[in-house]
All heavy atoms as a GROMACS GRO file, in nm:
protein
  443
    1MET      N    1  11.478   8.747  12.128
    1MET     CA    2  11.354   8.804  12.058
    1MET      C    3  11.242   8.701  12.093
    1MET      O    4  11.252   8.583  12.083
    1MET     CB    5  11.370   8.816  11.911
    1MET     CG    6  11.246   8.862  11.841
    1MET     SD    7  11.269   8.909  11.670
    1MET     CE    8  11.275   8.739  11.601
    2ARG      N    9  11.122   8.757  12.130
    2ARG     CA   10  11.008   8.675  12.160
    2ARG      C   11  10.928   8.667  12.033
    2ARG      O   12  10.924   8.758  11.953
    2ARG     CB   13  10.929   8.740  12.272
    2ARG     CG   14  11.005   8.730  12.400
    2ARG     CD   15  10.922   8.798  12.514
    2ARG     NE   16  10.909   8.940  12.494
    2ARG     CZ   17  10.988   9.032  12.547
    2ARG    NH1   18  11.088   8.992  12.618
    2ARG    NH2   19  10.967   9.158  12.522
    3VAL      N   20  10.857   8.560  12.017
    3VAL     CA   21  10.775   8.537  11.900
    3VAL      C   22  10.634   8.505  11.949
    3VAL      O   23  10.615   8.440  12.046
    3VAL     CB   24  10.826   8.416  11.814
    3VAL    CG1   25  10.740   8.390  11.698
    3VAL    CG2   26  10.970   8.440  11.771
    4ALA      N   27  10.541   8.558  11.875
    4ALA     CA   28  10.395   8.525  11.906
    4ALA      C   29  10.374   8.376  11.900
    4ALA      O   30  10.421   8.307  11.809
    4ALA     CB   31  10.301   8.602  11.811
    5PRO      N   32  10.303   8.324  11.994
    5PRO     CA   33  10.272   8.183  11.992
    5PRO      C   34  10.190   8.144  11.875
    5PRO      O   35  10.112   8.226  11.821
    5PRO     CB   36  10.194   8.159  12.124
    5PRO     CG   37  10.156   8.286  12.179
    5PRO     CD   38  10.239   8.391  12.107
    6PRO      N   39  10.205   8.016  11.829
    6PRO     CA   40  10.125   7.976  11.715
    6PRO      C   41   9.977   7.985  11.739
    6PRO      O   42   9.928   7.971  11.850
    6PRO     CB   43  10.168   7.823  11.697
    6PRO     CG   44  10.277   7.802  11.786
    6PRO     CD   45  10.285   7.911  11.883
    7GLY      N   46   9.905   8.014  11.633
    7GLY     CA   47   9.759   8.022  11.647
    7GLY      C   48   9.710   8.156  11.692
    7GLY      O   49   9.579   8.175  11.694
    8THR      N   50   9.799   8.253  11.712
    8THR     CA   51   9.748   8.383  11.747
    8THR      C   52   9.752   8.483  11.626
    8THR      O   53   9.707   8.592  11.642
    8THR     CB   54   9.838   8.449  11.855
    8THR    OG1   55   9.965   8.460  11.812
    8THR    CG2   56   9.830   8.362  11.983
    9ALA      N   57   9.798   8.431  11.514
    9ALA     CA   58   9.811   8.517  11.403
    9ALA      C   59   9.666   8.542  11.346
    9ALA      O   60   9.580   8.453  11.350
    9ALA     CB   61   9.892   8.454  11.291
   10THR      N   62   9.640   8.664  11.298
   10THR     CA   63   9.512   8.694  11.244
   10THR      C   64   9.509   8.691  11.088
   10THR      O   65   9.411   8.726  11.030
   10THR     CB   66   9.467   8.835  11.288
   10THR    OG1   67   9.562   8.931  11.243
   10THR    CG2   68   9.447   8.844  11.441
   11VAL      N   69   9.618   8.646  11.030
   11VAL     CA   70   9.633   8.637  10.891
   11VAL      C   71   9.560   8.510  10.839
   11VAL      O   72   9.577   8.404  10.899
   11VAL     CB   73   9.780   8.638  10.846
   11VAL    CG1   74   9.790   8.618  10.695
   11VAL    CG2   75   9.840   8.762  10.890
   12THR      N   76   9.485   8.515  10.732
   12THR     CA   77   9.424   8.395  10.678
   12THR      C   78   9.519   8.302  10.614
   12THR      O   79   9.640   8.335  10.599
   12THR     CB   80   9.313   8.430  10.572
   12THR    OG1   81   9.382   8.501  10.467
   12THR    CG2   82   9.218   8.524  10.632
   13ALA      N   83   9.486   8.189  10.582
   13ALA     CA   84   9.573   8.082  10.527
   13ALA      C   85   9.603   8.112  10.380
   13ALA      O   86   9.681   8.042  10.315
   13ALA     CB   87   9.518   7.945  10.541
   14ASP      N   88   9.538   8.214  10.316
   14ASP     CA   89   9.567   8.248  10.180
   14ASP      C   90   9.713   8.286  10.160
   14ASP      O   91   9.760   8.379  10.227
   14ASP     CB   92   9.472   8.364  10.136
   14ASP     CG   93   9.490   8.407  10.002
   14ASP    OD1   94   9.546   8.332   9.913
   14ASP    OD2   95   9.452   8.523   9.965
   15PRO      N   96   9.789   8.216  10.070
   15PRO     CA   97   9.928   8.243  10.054
   15PRO      C   98   9.954   8.388  10.024
   15PRO      O   99  10.061   8.446  10.067
   15PRO     CB  100   9.975   8.151   9.945
   15PRO     CG  101   9.868   8.042   9.946
   15PRO     CD  102   9.745   8.107   9.990
   16ASP      N  103   9.874   8.454   9.941
   16ASP     CA  104   9.892   8.592   9.902
   16ASP      C  105   9.882   8.686  10.020
   16ASP      O  106   9.962   8.777  10.037
   16ASP     CB  107   9.794   8.635   9.796
   16ASP     CG  108   9.818   8.569   9.663
   16ASP    OD1  109   9.932   8.519   9.636
   16ASP    OD2  110   9.725   8.559   9.572
   17CYS      N  111   9.784   8.656  10.104
   17CYS     CA  112   9.769   8.737  10.231
   17CYS      C  113   9.888   8.725  10.324
   17CYS      O  114   9.930   8.820  10.381
   17CYS     CB  115   9.639   8.708  10.297
   17CYS     SG  116   9.492   8.760  10.214
   18VAL      N  117   9.932   8.602  10.332
   18VAL     CA  118  10.052   8.578  10.422
   18VAL      C  119  10.167   8.643  10.365
   18VAL      O  120  10.244   8.710  10.437
   18VAL     CB  121  10.075   8.421  10.430
   18VAL    CG1  122  10.202   8.393  10.506
   18VAL    CG2  123   9.956   8.354  10.505
   19ALA      N  124  10.194   8.639  10.244
   19ALA     CA  125  10.311   8.709  10.177
   19ALA      C  126  10.301   8.854  10.194
   19ALA      O  127  10.402   8.918  10.230
   19ALA     CB  128  10.320   8.670  10.032
   20LEU      N  129  10.185   8.914  10.173
   20LEU     CA  130  10.171   9.054  10.195
   20LEU      C  131  10.192   9.103  10.340
   20LEU      O  132  10.257   9.201  10.367
   20LEU     CB  133  10.026   9.101  10.148
   20LEU     CG  134  10.009   9.103   9.999
   20LEU    CD1  135   9.855   9.130   9.963
   20LEU    CD2  136  10.106   9.203   9.926
   21ALA      N  137  10.144   9.023  10.435
   21ALA     CA  138  10.168   9.048  10.571
   21ALA      C  139  10.319   9.039  10.604
   21ALA      O  140  10.367   9.129  10.680
   21ALA     CB  141  10.088   8.955  10.662
   22GLU      N  142  10.389   8.942  10.555
   22GLU     CA  143  10.534   8.933  10.578
   22GLU      C  144  10.608   9.045  10.515
   22GLU      O  145  10.698   9.098  10.573
   22GLU     CB  146  10.584   8.801  10.518
   22GLU     CG  147  10.540   8.678  10.598
   22GLU     CD  148  10.586   8.547  10.535
   22GLU    OE1  149  10.638   8.549  10.412
   22GLU    OE2  150  10.566   8.448  10.594
   23ILE      N  151  10.565   9.090  10.400
   23ILE     CA  152  10.632   9.205  10.337
   23ILE      C  153  10.599   9.336  10.423
   23ILE      O  154  10.699   9.416  10.437
   23ILE     CB  155  10.577   9.229  10.189
   23ILE    CG1  156  10.623   9.111  10.105
   23ILE    CG2  157  10.616   9.360  10.135
   23ILE    CD1  158  10.556   9.099   9.971
   24GLU      N  159  10.487   9.348  10.470
   24GLU     CA  160  10.454   9.466  10.552
   24GLU      C  161  10.542   9.464  10.682
   24GLU      O  162  10.595   9.566  10.719
   24GLU     CB  163  10.306   9.464  10.591
   24GLU     CG  164  10.264   9.580  10.677
   24GLU     CD  165  10.121   9.589  10.705
   24GLU    OE1  166  10.038   9.525  10.632
   24GLU    OE2  167  10.089   9.651  10.814
   25LEU      N  168  10.549   9.352  10.741
   25LEU     CA  169  10.635   9.339  10.864
   25LEU      C  170  10.782   9.371  10.837
   25LEU      O  171  10.850   9.437  10.913
   25LEU     CB  172  10.620   9.199  10.932
   25LEU     CG  173  10.483   9.176  10.988
   25LEU    CD1  174  10.472   9.039  11.042
   25LEU    CD2  175  10.454   9.271  11.110
   26CYS      N  176  10.832   9.318  10.719
   26CYS     CA  177  10.970   9.344  10.690
   26CYS      C  178  10.990   9.492  10.665
   26CYS      O  179  11.091   9.547  10.702
   26CYS     CB  180  11.011   9.262  10.560
   26CYS     SG  181  11.031   9.089  10.593
   27GLY      N  182  10.892   9.557  10.598
   27GLY     CA  183  10.906   9.698  10.574
   27GLY      C  184  10.904   9.776  10.706
   27GLY      O  185  10.986   9.872  10.713
   28GLU      N  186  10.824   9.736  10.800
   28GLU     CA  187  10.824   9.803  10.926
   28GLU      C  188  10.958   9.790  11.000
   28GLU      O  189  11.012   9.885  11.059
   28GLU     CB  190  10.718   9.743  11.027
   28GLU     CG  191  10.573   9.770  10.972
   28GLU     CD  192  10.538   9.926  10.976
   28GLU    OE1  193  10.588   9.997  11.065
   28GLU    OE2  194  10.456   9.963  10.889
   29LEU      N  195  11.023   9.669  10.988
   29LEU     CA  196  11.154   9.650  11.049
   29LEU      C  197  11.259   9.734  10.978
   29LEU      O  198  11.348   9.790  11.035
   29LEU     CB  199  11.191   9.500  11.040
   29LEU     CG  200  11.118   9.409  11.139
   29LEU    CD1  201  11.152   9.265  11.114
   29LEU    CD2  202  11.163   9.450  11.284
   30ILE      N  203  11.251   9.745  10.846
   30ILE     CA  204  11.348   9.826  10.769
   30ILE      C  205  11.330   9.973  10.811
   30ILE      O  206  11.434  10.040  10.835
   30ILE     CB  207  11.327   9.808  10.613
   30ILE    CG1  208  11.367   9.666  10.575
   30ILE    CG2  209  11.400   9.916  10.534
   30ILE    CD1  210  11.324   9.631  10.438
   31ILE      N  211  11.212  10.024  10.822
   31ILE     CA  212  11.192  10.165  10.864
   31ILE      C  213  11.251  10.188  11.004
   31ILE      O  214  11.319  10.279  11.027
   31ILE     CB  215  11.041  10.198  10.856
   31ILE    CG1  216  11.000  10.203  10.712
   31ILE    CG2  217  11.013  10.330  10.926
   31ILE    CD1  218  10.850  10.206  10.692
   32ALA      N  219  11.222  10.092  11.092
   32ALA     CA  220  11.277  10.107  11.232
   32ALA      C  221  11.426  10.099  11.234
   32ALA      O  222  11.486  10.169  11.304
   32ALA     CB  223  11.218   9.993  11.321
   33ALA      N  224  11.484  10.014  11.152
   33ALA     CA  225  11.628  10.004  11.144
   33ALA      C  226  11.694  10.133  11.090
   33ALA      O  227  11.800  10.174  11.138
   33ALA     CB  228  11.672   9.880  11.062
   34SER      N  229  11.625  10.183  10.989
   34SER     CA  230  11.681  10.310  10.930
   34SER      C  231  11.679  10.436  11.024
   34SER      O  232  11.750  10.527  11.001
   34SER     CB  233  11.606  10.338  10.799
   34SER     OG  234  11.478  10.386  10.829
   35THR      N  235  11.590  10.429  11.121
   35THR     CA  236  11.582  10.538  11.218
   35THR      C  237  11.649  10.509  11.349
   35THR      O  238  11.643  10.593  11.444
   35THR     CB  239  11.433  10.579  11.238
   35THR    OG1  240  11.364  10.471  11.293
   35THR    CG2  241  11.366  10.621  11.117
   36ALA      N  242  11.710  10.395  11.362
   36ALA     CA  243  11.772  10.352  11.493
   36ALA      C  244  11.894  10.432  11.517
   36ALA      O  245  11.968  10.461  11.418
   36ALA     CB  246  11.795  10.202  11.491
   37ASP      N  247  11.922  10.452  11.645
   37ASP     CA  248  12.046  10.525  11.676
   37ASP      C  249  12.168  10.435  11.670
   37ASP      O  250  12.272  10.484  11.620
   37ASP     CB  251  12.037  10.575  11.824
   37ASP     CG  252  11.933  10.689  11.836
   37ASP    OD1  253  11.909  10.761  11.742
   37ASP    OD2  254  11.874  10.702  11.952
   38GLY      N  255  12.158  10.314  11.705
   38GLY     CA  256  12.268  10.219  11.709
   38GLY      C  257  12.284  10.144  11.576
   38GLY      O  258  12.210  10.174  11.476
   39GLU      N  259  12.372  10.051  11.570
   39GLU     CA  260  12.400   9.965  11.457
   39GLU      C  261  12.286   9.865  11.436
   39GLU      O  262  12.259   9.818  11.326
   39GLU     CB  263  12.530   9.908  11.470
   39GLU     CG  264  12.583   9.839  11.341
   39GLU     CD  265  12.723   9.793  11.352
   39GLU    OE1  266  12.809   9.875  11.383
   39GLU    OE2  267  12.746   9.672  11.334
   40ARG      N  268  12.231   9.817  11.544
   40ARG     CA  269  12.123   9.710  11.539
   40ARG      C  270  12.008   9.751  11.626
   40ARG      O  271  12.017   9.828  11.716
   40ARG     CB  272  12.188   9.579  11.593
   40ARG     CG  273  12.300   9.524  11.522
   40ARG     CD  274  12.360   9.402  11.584
   40ARG     NE  275  12.476   9.350  11.525
   40ARG     CZ  276  12.476   9.250  11.436
   40ARG    NH1  277  12.364   9.191  11.404
   40ARG    NH2  278  12.585   9.217  11.385
   41LEU      N  279  11.900   9.683  11.601
   41LEU     CA  280  11.773   9.700  11.682
   41LEU      C  281  11.782   9.600  11.793
   41LEU      O  282  11.829   9.490  11.777
   41LEU     CB  283  11.647   9.666  11.596
   41LEU     CG  284  11.611   9.762  11.484
   41LEU    CD1  285  11.489   9.713  11.411
   41LEU    CD2  286  11.587   9.898  11.537
   42SER      N  287  11.743   9.644  11.910
   42SER     CA  288  11.738   9.557  12.020
   42SER      C  289  11.625   9.457  12.005
   42SER      O  290  11.530   9.484  11.933
   42SER     CB  291  11.720   9.635  12.154
   42SER     OG  292  11.593   9.695  12.153
   43ALA      N  293  11.628   9.354  12.077
   43ALA     CA  294  11.518   9.254  12.077
   43ALA      C  295  11.389   9.315  12.122
   43ALA      O  296  11.284   9.284  12.062
   43ALA     CB  297  11.556   9.129  12.162
   44ASP      N  298  11.397   9.402  12.218
   44ASP     CA  299  11.273   9.470  12.268
   44ASP      C  300  11.219   9.557  12.156
   44ASP      O  301  11.095   9.562  12.142
   44ASP     CB  302  11.299   9.554  12.388
   44ASP     CG  303  11.326   9.463  12.517
   44ASP    OD1  304  11.265   9.345  12.513
   44ASP    OD2  305  11.388   9.511  12.610
   45ARG      N  306  11.300   9.634  12.086
   45ARG     CA  307  11.257   9.720  11.976
   45ARG      C  308  11.194   9.642  11.864
   45ARG      O  309  11.092   9.675  11.807
   45ARG     CB  310  11.373   9.807  11.925
   45ARG     CG  311  11.329   9.902  11.818
   45ARG     CD  312  11.230  10.010  11.856
   45ARG     NE  313  11.204  10.097  11.749
   45ARG     CZ  314  11.088  10.128  11.706
   45ARG    NH1  315  10.981  10.084  11.778
   45ARG    NH2  316  11.063  10.207  11.604
   46ILE      N  317  11.250   9.524  11.834
   46ILE     CA  318  11.192   9.438  11.735
   46ILE      C  319  11.056   9.392  11.772
   46ILE      O  320  10.962   9.396  11.692
   46ILE     CB  321  11.289   9.315  11.704
   46ILE    CG1  322  11.417   9.370  11.633
   46ILE    CG2  323  11.219   9.213  11.613
   46ILE    CD1  324  11.525   9.262  11.625
   47ASP      N  325  11.042   9.352  11.900
   47ASP     CA  326  10.920   9.303  11.946
   47ASP      C  327  10.814   9.424  11.939
   47ASP      O  328  10.696   9.399  11.904
   47ASP     CB  329  10.923   9.259  12.094
   47ASP     CG  330  10.987   9.120  12.112
   47ASP    OD1  331  11.011   9.058  12.004
   47ASP    OD2  332  11.027   9.089  12.215
   48GLU      N  333  10.853   9.539  11.969
   48GLU     CA  334  10.769   9.654  11.963
   48GLU      C  335  10.721   9.687  11.824
   48GLU      O  336  10.601   9.710  11.797
   48GLU     CB  337  10.845   9.779  12.018
   48GLU     CG  338  10.760   9.912  12.015
   48GLU     CD  339  10.846  10.027  12.060
   48GLU    OE1  340  10.944  10.005  12.126
   48GLU    OE2  341  10.808  10.136  12.025
   49VAL      N  342  10.814   9.680  11.728
   49VAL     CA  343  10.783   9.700  11.587
   49VAL      C  344  10.686   9.593  11.535
   49VAL      O  345  10.587   9.624  11.457
   49VAL     CB  346  10.906   9.705  11.497
   49VAL    CG1  347  10.882   9.705  11.353
   49VAL    CG2  348  10.991   9.825  11.532
   50LEU      N  349  10.710   9.476  11.572
   50LEU     CA  350  10.629   9.360  11.525
   50LEU      C  351  10.495   9.346  11.612
   50LEU      O  352  10.423   9.259  11.589
   50LEU     CB  353  10.703   9.226  11.532
   50LEU     CG  354  10.821   9.226  11.438
   50LEU    CD1  355  10.897   9.094  11.450
   50LEU    CD2  356  10.786   9.249  11.292
   51ARG      N  357  10.481   9.433  11.707
   51ARG     CA  358  10.360   9.435  11.790
   51ARG      C  359  10.340   9.304  11.866
   51ARG      O  360  10.226   9.260  11.894
   51ARG     CB  361  10.242   9.469  11.709
   51ARG     CG  362  10.247   9.614  11.656
   51ARG     CD  363  10.125   9.642  11.574
   51ARG     NE  364  10.108   9.580  11.450
   51ARG     CZ  365  10.171   9.609  11.340
   51ARG    NH1  366  10.254   9.711  11.336
   51ARG    NH2  367  10.151   9.540  11.230
   52VAL      N  368  10.450   9.240  11.907
   52VAL     CA  369  10.444   9.119  11.983
   52VAL      C  370  10.377   9.140  12.120
   52VAL      O  371  10.292   9.061  12.165
   52VAL     CB  372  10.580   9.056  12.004
   52VAL    CG1  373  10.578   8.927  12.096
   52VAL    CG2  374  10.637   9.018  11.866
   53ALA      N  375  10.413   9.248  12.192
   53ALA     CA  376  10.355   9.277  12.319
   53ALA      C  377  10.209   9.300  12.315
   53ALA      O  378  10.130   9.258  12.396
   53ALA     CB  379  10.427   9.392  12.386
   54VAL      N  380  10.158   9.362  12.208
   54VAL     CA  381  10.014   9.384  12.188
   54VAL      C  382   9.938   9.253  12.173
   54VAL      O  383   9.839   9.238  12.231
   54VAL     CB  384   9.996   9.479  12.059
   54VAL    CG1  385   9.842   9.488  12.031
   54VAL    CG2  386  10.055   9.614  12.084
   55GLU      N  387  10.002   9.163  12.098
   55GLU     CA  388   9.935   9.036  12.080
   55GLU      C  389   9.920   8.962  12.216
   55GLU      O  390   9.821   8.903  12.245
   55GLU     CB  391  10.019   8.946  11.985
   55GLU     CG  392  10.009   8.996  11.836
   55GLU     CD  393   9.881   8.968  11.777
   55GLU    OE1  394   9.807   8.866  11.812
   55GLU    OE2  395   9.844   9.046  11.690
   56ARG      N  396  10.028   8.976  12.300
   56ARG     CA  397  10.026   8.909  12.423
   56ARG      C  398   9.924   8.972  12.513
   56ARG      O  399   9.861   8.908  12.599
   56ARG     CB  400  10.164   8.906  12.492
   56ARG     CG  401  10.256   8.815  12.419
   56ARG     CD  402  10.389   8.811  12.478
   56ARG     NE  403  10.472   8.720  12.400
   56ARG     CZ  404  10.576   8.656  12.445
   56ARG    NH1  405  10.618   8.672  12.568
   56ARG    NH2  406  10.645   8.573  12.366
   57ALA      N  407   9.909   9.101  12.516
   57ALA     CA  408   9.812   9.175  12.597
   57ALA      C  409   9.676   9.136  12.562
   57ALA      O  410   9.592   9.110  12.647
   57ALA     CB  411   9.840   9.323  12.583
   58VAL      N  412   9.644   9.120  12.431
   58VAL     CA  413   9.511   9.083  12.386
   58VAL      C  414   9.494   8.935  12.436
   58VAL      O  415   9.380   8.903  12.472
   58VAL     CB  416   9.503   9.096  12.238
   58VAL    CG1  417   9.376   9.030  12.188
   58VAL    CG2  418   9.503   9.243  12.196
   59GLU      N  419   9.589   8.851  12.424
   59GLU     CA  420   9.577   8.718  12.462
   59GLU      C  421   9.554   8.696  12.604
   59GLU      O  422   9.479   8.612  12.653
   59GLU     CB  423   9.707   8.645  12.424
   59GLU     CG  424   9.706   8.496  12.445
   59GLU     CD  425   9.834   8.430  12.401
   59GLU    OE1  426   9.866   8.417  12.284
   59GLU    OE2  427   9.917   8.396  12.500
   60ASP      N  428   9.602   8.783  12.690
   60ASP     CA  429   9.589   8.780  12.837
   60ASP      C  430   9.448   8.827  12.878
   60ASP      O  431   9.405   8.799  12.992
   60ASP     CB  432   9.689   8.865  12.909
   60ASP     CG  433   9.828   8.801  12.893
   60ASP    OD1  434   9.839   8.686  12.865
   60ASP    OD2  435   9.922   8.870  12.913
   61LEU      N  436   9.374   8.895  12.797
   61LEU     CA  437   9.241   8.939  12.830
   61LEU      C  438   9.139   8.837  12.850
   61LEU      O  439   9.120   8.734  12.814
   61LEU     CB  440   9.184   9.044  12.733
   61LEU     CG  441   9.268   9.174  12.732
   61LEU    CD1  442   9.205   9.266  12.619
   61LEU    CD2  443   9.265   9.247  12.865
   0.00000   0.00000   0.00000
């Protein structure tokens, strides 16, 4: 699984905002896992759900 490089996050340093963002991402992963055909999500699917590729595309511009 690829992870967005440090410093590309758009979340502020406010702990409440960080916690809410983490909860939202976990929720997105749970939804994706519940609709997955297999037993596990692939690394590519996890990246897609977490929008890692979108972050990289914006970074490359």
